[in-house]
C-alpha positions in Angstrom: 0.0 0.0 0.0 1.3 3.4 -0.9 1.3 5.9 2.0 1.2 9.6 1.2 1.7 12.3 3.9 -0.8 15.0 4.3 0.4 18.6 3.5 0.6 19.4 7.2 2.8 16.3 7.8 5.0 17.2 4.9 5.5 20.7 6.3 6.2 19.3 9.8 8.8 17.0 8.2 10.6 19.9 6.5 10.8 21.9 9.7 11.9 19.1 12.1 15.3 19.0 13.7 17.9 16.8 11.9 18.9 13.5 13.5 22.6 12.9 14.3 23.1 10.6 11.3 21.6 13.2 9.0 23.9 15.9 10.4 27.0 13.7 9.9 26.1 12.1 6.6 23.4 14.4 5.1 19.8 13.6 4.5 20.5 10.7 2.1 23.6 8.9 3.3 25.5 6.7 0.9 25.8 2.9 1.4 29.4 3.1 2.6 28.5 5.7 5.2 25.8 3.5 6.6 28.2 0.5 6.6 30.8 2.6 8.5 28.2 3.8 11.0 26.8 0.4 11.8 30.0 -1.7 11.2 28.2 -3.9 8.7 30.1 -5.6 5.8 28.8 -4.9 2.3 27.1 -7.8 0.5 26.7 -6.1 -2.9 29.4 -8.1 -4.8 28.4 -6.4 -8.1 29.4 -3.0 -6.7 32.6 -1.5 -8.2 33.9 -0.7 -4.7 33.4 -4.2 -3.3 36.6 -6.0 -2.2 36.8 -9.4 -0.5 38.3 -8.1 2.8 36.0 -8.1 5.8 38.3 -6.0 8.0 37.4 -3.0 5.7 33.7 -4.0 5.6 34.2 -5.3 2.0 34.3 -1.8 0.7 37.2 0.0 -1.0 35.8 3.4 -0.1 35.6 2.5 3.6 39.2 1.3 3.3 40.3 4.6 1.7 38.6 6.6 4.4 39.9 4.5 7.2 43.6 4.8 6.1 43.9 8.4 5.1 47.7 8.1 4.9 47.4 5.2 2.4 48.3 1.6 2.5 51.6 -0.2 2.0 52.1 -2.4 -1.0 51.9 -5.4 1.2 48.5 -4.3 2.6 47.2 -3.7 -1.0 48.4 -7.1 -2.0 46.4 -8.7 0.9 43.2 -6.9 0.0 43.5 -7.5 -3.8 44.6 -11.2 -3.4 47.6 -10.4 -5.7 51.3 -11.1 -4.9 53.4 -8.3 -3.5 55.8 -8.3 -6.5 52.8 -8.0 -8.9 51.5 -5.0 -7.0 55.0 -3.4 -7.1 55.1 -4.0 -10.9 51.7 -2.3 -11.3 52.9 0.6 -9.3 56.1 1.0 -11.3 54.1 0.8 -14.6 51.8 3.5 -13.3 54.7 5.8 -12.4 56.2 5.3 -15.9 52.8 6.2 -17.5 52.6 9.3 -15.4 56.1 10.3 -16.4 57.4 10.0 -12.8 60.1 7.4 -13.6 63.1 9.6 -12.7 61.6 10.4 -9.3 61.1 6.7 -8.7 64.8 6.0 -9.5 65.8 8.7 -7.0 63.6 7.0 -4.3 65.2 3.6 -5.0 68.7 5.2 -4.8 67.7 6.7 -1.4 66.5 3.3 -0.1 69.8 1.6 -1.0 72.0 4.0 1.0 
């Protein structure tokens, strides 16, 4: 059955005080905000942000918000179920495509000292 609010109920709804979740996340929170709030793992495997890592609630967005400083390559390899050397290869290829290869060599030289 479809329920429609009367005009007076609609007006009262507009003028009501916002709840705490609405203040923090806005009137229509996204799915990952709700998952963060209630600590529930995502079950939408067809979502582009879904990862098979329950510590991050199966969501790449939750993971990115949780670790603002970023993840190490080992942590990325755990989450993506890919070996550490493969993640490193992908990172080097990305730096080459961005034209940051000389900076990468300087970093490697710094590490070897």
